[in-house]
C-alpha positions as CSV (number, residue, x, y, z in Angstrom):
1,X,95.8,-131.3,-21.9
2,X,98.9,-133.4,-22.7
3,X,101.3,-130.9,-21.0
4,X,100.1,-130.3,-17.4
5,X,103.2,-128.2,-16.4
6,X,102.1,-124.9,-14.8
7,X,103.2,-121.4,-15.8
8,X,104.9,-119.9,-12.8
9,X,104.3,-116.1,-12.5
10,X,107.0,-114.6,-10.4
11,X,106.3,-111.3,-8.5
12,X,107.8,-109.3,-5.8
13,X,105.0,-109.1,-3.2
14,X,105.4,-105.3,-3.0
15,X,104.6,-105.2,-6.7
16,X,101.7,-107.7,-6.7
17,X,100.1,-106.0,-3.7
18,X,100.0,-102.6,-5.4
19,X,99.8,-103.4,-9.1
20,X,96.5,-102.0,-10.4
21,X,96.1,-104.3,-13.4
22,X,96.8,-107.7,-11.8
23,X,93.2,-108.8,-12.2
24,X,93.2,-107.9,-15.9
25,X,96.2,-110.2,-16.3
26,X,94.4,-113.0,-14.4
27,X,91.0,-112.6,-16.1
28,X,92.0,-111.6,-19.6
29,X,95.7,-111.9,-20.5
30,X,96.1,-115.4,-19.2
31,X,92.6,-116.6,-19.5
32,X,93.2,-118.5,-22.8
33,X,95.8,-120.8,-21.2
34,X,94.8,-124.5,-20.9
35,X,97.4,-125.1,-18.2
36,X,97.6,-124.2,-14.5
37,X,99.0,-120.9,-13.5
38,X,100.9,-120.5,-10.2
39,X,101.1,-116.9,-8.8
40,X,104.2,-116.7,-6.7
41,X,104.6,-113.7,-4.4
42,X,108.2,-113.4,-3.2
43,X,109.0,-111.2,-0.2
44,X,110.9,-108.1,-1.3
45,X,114.2,-109.1,0.3
46,X,114.0,-112.8,-0.3
47,X,115.9,-114.7,-3.1
48,X,113.9,-115.3,-6.2
49,X,113.1,-118.9,-7.0
50,X,115.2,-120.9,-9.4
51,X,112.9,-122.8,-11.8
52,X,111.8,-123.2,-15.4
53,X,108.5,-122.3,-17.0
54,X,108.4,-118.8,-15.5
55,X,106.9,-115.5,-16.5
56,X,108.7,-112.8,-14.5
57,X,106.4,-109.8,-13.7
58,X,108.4,-106.7,-12.9
59,X,109.2,-103.1,-13.4
60,X,112.6,-102.5,-15.0
61,X,115.6,-104.7,-15.8
62,X,115.4,-108.3,-14.8
63,X,118.4,-109.4,-16.8
64,X,120.5,-110.5,-13.8
65,X,117.8,-112.8,-12.5
66,X,117.3,-114.3,-16.0
67,X,121.0,-114.9,-16.5
68,X,121.1,-116.6,-13.2
69,X,118.3,-118.9,-14.3
70,X,120.1,-119.7,-17.5
71,X,123.3,-120.6,-15.6
72,X,121.2,-123.1,-13.5
73,X,119.9,-124.7,-16.7
74,X,116.4,-123.3,-16.4
75,X,114.3,-123.0,-19.6
76,X,111.2,-121.3,-20.9
77,X,111.7,-117.8,-19.4
78,X,109.3,-115.0,-20.2
79,X,109.1,-111.4,-19.0
80,X,106.2,-109.1,-18.4
81,X,107.7,-105.6,-18.4
82,X,105.5,-103.0,-16.6
83,X,106.0,-99.3,-16.6
84,X,108.3,-97.7,-19.2
85,X,105.6,-95.0,-19.9
86,X,108.1,-92.8,-21.7
87,X,110.0,-95.6,-23.6
88,X,113.2,-94.8,-21.7
89,X,113.8,-98.0,-19.8
90,X,116.8,-100.1,-20.7
91,X,115.5,-103.1,-22.6
92,X,118.7,-105.0,-23.5
93,X,117.5,-107.7,-21.1
94,X,114.8,-108.6,-23.5
95,X,117.4,-110.7,-25.4
96,X,117.8,-112.9,-22.3
97,X,114.1,-113.9,-22.3
98,X,112.3,-116.3,-24.6
99,X,109.5,-113.9,-25.1
100,X,108.4,-110.5,-23.7
101,X,105.1,-108.9,-22.9
102,X,105.2,-105.2,-22.3
103,X,102.9,-102.3,-21.6
104,X,103.1,-98.9,-23.5
105,X,103.4,-98.9,-27.3
106,X,106.7,-98.0,-28.9
107,X,107.1,-99.7,-32.3
108,X,110.9,-99.9,-32.0
109,X,110.6,-101.7,-28.7
110,X,108.5,-104.4,-30.2
111,X,111.2,-105.6,-32.6
112,X,112.7,-108.9,-31.4
113,X,116.2,-108.0,-30.1
114,X,117.9,-111.4,-31.0
115,X,119.5,-113.6,-28.4
116,X,117.0,-116.0,-26.9
117,X,114.0,-113.7,-27.6
118,X,111.6,-114.7,-30.4
119,X,108.8,-112.2,-29.8
120,X,108.0,-108.9,-28.0
121,X,104.2,-108.3,-27.6
122,X,102.5,-105.1,-26.6
123,X,99.6,-105.6,-24.3
124,X,97.1,-103.0,-22.9
125,X,97.4,-102.1,-19.3
126,X,93.7,-103.1,-18.8
127,X,91.2,-102.0,-16.3
128,X,92.2,-101.4,-12.7
129,X,91.4,-103.6,-9.6
130,X,88.0,-102.6,-8.3
131,X,86.7,-101.8,-11.8
132,X,86.5,-105.2,-13.6
133,X,85.6,-107.7,-14.7
134,X,82.2,-106.1,-15.4
135,X,79.9,-108.4,-17.4
136,X,78.2,-106.5,-20.2
137,X,74.8,-108.1,-19.5
138,X,74.6,-106.3,-16.1
139,X,75.6,-102.8,-17.4
140,X,73.2,-99.9,-17.7
141,X,72.0,-98.9,-21.1
142,X,73.1,-95.6,-22.7
143,X,69.8,-93.9,-21.8
144,X,69.8,-95.1,-18.2
145,X,73.2,-93.5,-17.4
146,X,72.9,-90.3,-15.4
147,X,76.2,-88.7,-16.1
148,X,76.5,-87.4,-19.7
149,X,80.2,-86.6,-19.6
150,X,82.6,-87.8,-16.8
151,X,86.1,-87.3,-15.7
152,X,87.8,-88.0,-12.4
153,X,91.5,-87.8,-11.7
154,X,94.5,-85.5,-11.4
155,X,94.7,-82.7,-13.9
156,X,98.1,-81.2,-12.9
157,X,99.3,-78.6,-10.4
158,X,102.0,-76.1,-9.6
159,X,104.8,-78.6,-9.9
160,X,103.4,-80.7,-12.7
161,X,101.8,-79.7,-16.0
162,X,99.5,-82.2,-17.8
163,X,98.8,-80.4,-21.1
164,X,96.1,-82.6,-22.4
165,X,94.1,-82.6,-19.2
166,X,94.4,-78.8,-19.0
167,X,93.2,-78.6,-22.6
168,X,90.3,-80.9,-21.8
169,X,89.2,-78.8,-18.8
170,X,89.6,-75.6,-20.9
171,X,87.3,-77.0,-23.6
172,X,84.7,-77.9,-21.0
173,X,84.8,-74.4,-19.5
174,X,85.0,-72.4,-22.7
175,X,82.0,-74.2,-24.3
176,X,80.1,-74.6,-21.0
177,X,79.7,-78.3,-21.6
178,X,77.8,-80.0,-18.8
179,X,80.0,-82.6,-17.2
180,X,80.7,-84.4,-13.9
181,X,84.3,-83.6,-13.1
182,X,85.9,-84.7,-9.9
183,X,89.5,-83.5,-9.6
184,X,92.1,-84.9,-7.2
185,X,95.3,-83.5,-5.8
186,X,97.5,-86.3,-7.0
187,X,97.7,-89.9,-8.2
188,X,95.4,-92.3,-6.2
189,X,94.3,-89.4,-4.0
190,X,90.8,-88.9,-5.4
191,X,87.8,-91.3,-5.6
192,X,88.3,-94.8,-4.2
193,X,88.1,-97.7,-6.7
194,X,84.5,-98.6,-5.9
195,X,83.2,-95.1,-6.1
196,X,85.2,-94.4,-9.2
197,X,83.7,-97.5,-10.8
198,X,80.2,-96.5,-9.8
199,X,80.6,-93.1,-11.5
200,X,82.1,-94.6,-14.6
201,X,79.4,-97.3,-14.9
202,X,76.8,-94.6,-14.7
203,X,78.4,-92.3,-17.4
204,X,77.5,-92.2,-21.1
205,X,80.8,-90.7,-22.2
206,X,84.2,-90.9,-20.4
207,X,86.9,-88.3,-21.2
208,X,90.2,-90.0,-21.6
209,X,93.0,-87.4,-21.7
210,X,96.7,-88.4,-21.7
211,X,98.6,-88.3,-18.4
212,X,102.2,-89.3,-18.2
213,X,101.6,-91.3,-21.4
214,X,98.8,-91.2,-24.1
215,X,98.1,-94.7,-23.0
216,X,96.0,-94.5,-19.8
217,X,94.3,-97.1,-17.7
218,X,91.2,-94.8,-17.8
219,X,90.5,-96.0,-21.4
220,X,90.2,-99.6,-20.3
221,X,88.2,-98.7,-17.2
222,X,85.6,-96.9,-19.5
223,X,85.5,-99.8,-22.0
224,X,85.0,-102.4,-19.3
225,X,82.2,-100.4,-17.6
226,X,80.4,-99.6,-20.8
227,X,81.0,-95.8,-21.0
228,X,81.9,-94.5,-24.4
229,X,85.5,-93.1,-24.3
230,X,86.5,-90.0,-26.1
231,X,90.3,-89.8,-26.7
232,X,92.8,-88.0,-28.8
233,X,93.9,-90.1,-31.7
234,X,97.4,-91.6,-31.4
235,X,99.2,-94.3,-33.6
236,X,98.8,-97.0,-30.9
237,X,95.0,-96.8,-31.0
238,X,94.9,-98.0,-34.6
239,X,98.2,-100.0,-35.0
240,X,97.8,-103.6,-36.0
241,X,100.3,-104.6,-33.2
242,X,98.6,-102.1,-30.9
243,X,94.9,-101.6,-30.0
244,X,93.9,-101.9,-33.7
245,X,94.6,-105.6,-33.9
246,X,91.0,-106.2,-35.0
247,X,90.7,-103.0,-36.9
248,X,90.2,-99.4,-35.8
249,X,88.3,-99.1,-32.5
250,X,84.7,-97.9,-33.0
251,X,84.8,-95.3,-30.1
252,X,85.2,-91.6,-30.8
253,X,88.7,-90.3,-31.5
254,X,89.5,-86.6,-31.9
255,X,92.4,-84.6,-33.2
256,X,92.5,-82.4,-30.2
257,X,90.3,-81.4,-27.2
258,X,89.2,-78.3,-29.2
259,X,87.0,-80.8,-31.1
260,X,85.2,-82.0,-28.0
261,X,82.1,-79.7,-28.6
262,X,81.6,-80.8,-32.2
263,X,82.2,-84.5,-31.3
264,X,79.6,-84.4,-28.5
265,X,77.2,-82.7,-30.9
266,X,77.7,-85.3,-33.6
267,X,77.1,-88.1,-31.1
268,X,73.7,-86.6,-30.2
269,X,72.6,-87.5,-33.7
270,X,73.5,-91.2,-33.2
271,X,71.8,-94.0,-31.4
272,X,73.9,-94.0,-28.3
273,X,72.9,-97.5,-27.2
274,X,73.8,-99.0,-30.6
275,X,77.2,-97.4,-30.6
276,X,77.8,-98.4,-27.0
277,X,77.0,-102.0,-27.9
278,X,79.2,-101.9,-30.9
279,X,82.1,-100.7,-28.7
280,X,81.3,-103.4,-26.2
281,X,81.3,-106.2,-28.8
282,X,84.6,-104.9,-30.2
283,X,86.1,-104.8,-26.7
284,X,84.9,-108.3,-25.9
285,X,86.4,-109.6,-29.2
286,X,89.7,-107.8,-28.5
287,X,90.0,-109.3,-25.0
288,X,89.4,-112.8,-26.6
289,X,92.1,-112.0,-29.2
290,X,94.6,-110.9,-26.5
291,X,93.9,-114.1,-24.5
292,X,94.4,-116.4,-27.5
293,X,97.5,-114.5,-28.7
294,X,99.2,-114.7,-25.3
295,X,98.3,-118.3,-24.9
296,X,99.9,-119.1,-28.3
297,X,103.1,-117.3,-27.3
298,X,103.3,-119.0,-24.0
299,X,102.4,-122.5,-25.3
300,X,105.1,-122.2,-28.0
301,X,107.7,-121.4,-25.4
302,X,106.6,-124.6,-23.5
303,X,106.9,-126.6,-26.6
304,X,110.3,-125.3,-27.5
305,X,111.5,-126.1,-24.0
306,X,110.6,-129.8,-24.3
């Protein structure tokens, strides 16, 4: 390409070492770029680098760092804002960046705030490390999968109530729905990544209840591993600037977990492998769309910085 300048991803090492979705960023979000990408892991107490052509990957407010870069004459500064599950983070610093990628869909937070910022783009969290990438050609077919309905994870406890997960478990129990359910006592305290992926890749249907947010990494785990997700419908699933960028997703969406028995019954009358492949093709197309869209945003920032 005519412009060989690399994009510099800036991470605190403590974030990069623990961030579940870093491989999704590498293999999907940035896969459409035609330029080198440098992943820079900065020790937690060290000074952050002063340079242009950066994408700052961080939880929370990075405004002070961006303002420092601007004072030094640096250009082409992007932000990838993680977290903000409840839409409560301070986002005034968005105006300091040229563009922003963010997780968790809140329409009001996708409006360009002025200042330097031209565009705020929602991106899915994506599948977790240890789950993907999982090539579709090596996945089990619908009929070959041994677990009809699968859920593994935390469903709440004495000090924390997760309403949707309780409602999901109640529906399974009340209607005596056969399911493989593996509960944990807290976040990241259940199945390891490899065993979780093994179960999911051998499941026909994956239950995807909300946790702290309706958006849950479990949805993308299921999509990547070829299990049909069942999820409560929310606006972000069908929004054009959300997961519905290519039209409504073809996987089952329900109004509440009380509909689970009817939904599973209706799926029995369909060709499960045909539906699984339809969902897989949609997911493949969406990932390509995400890659192209992000590359366009980043390349425009490079052009404007020339």
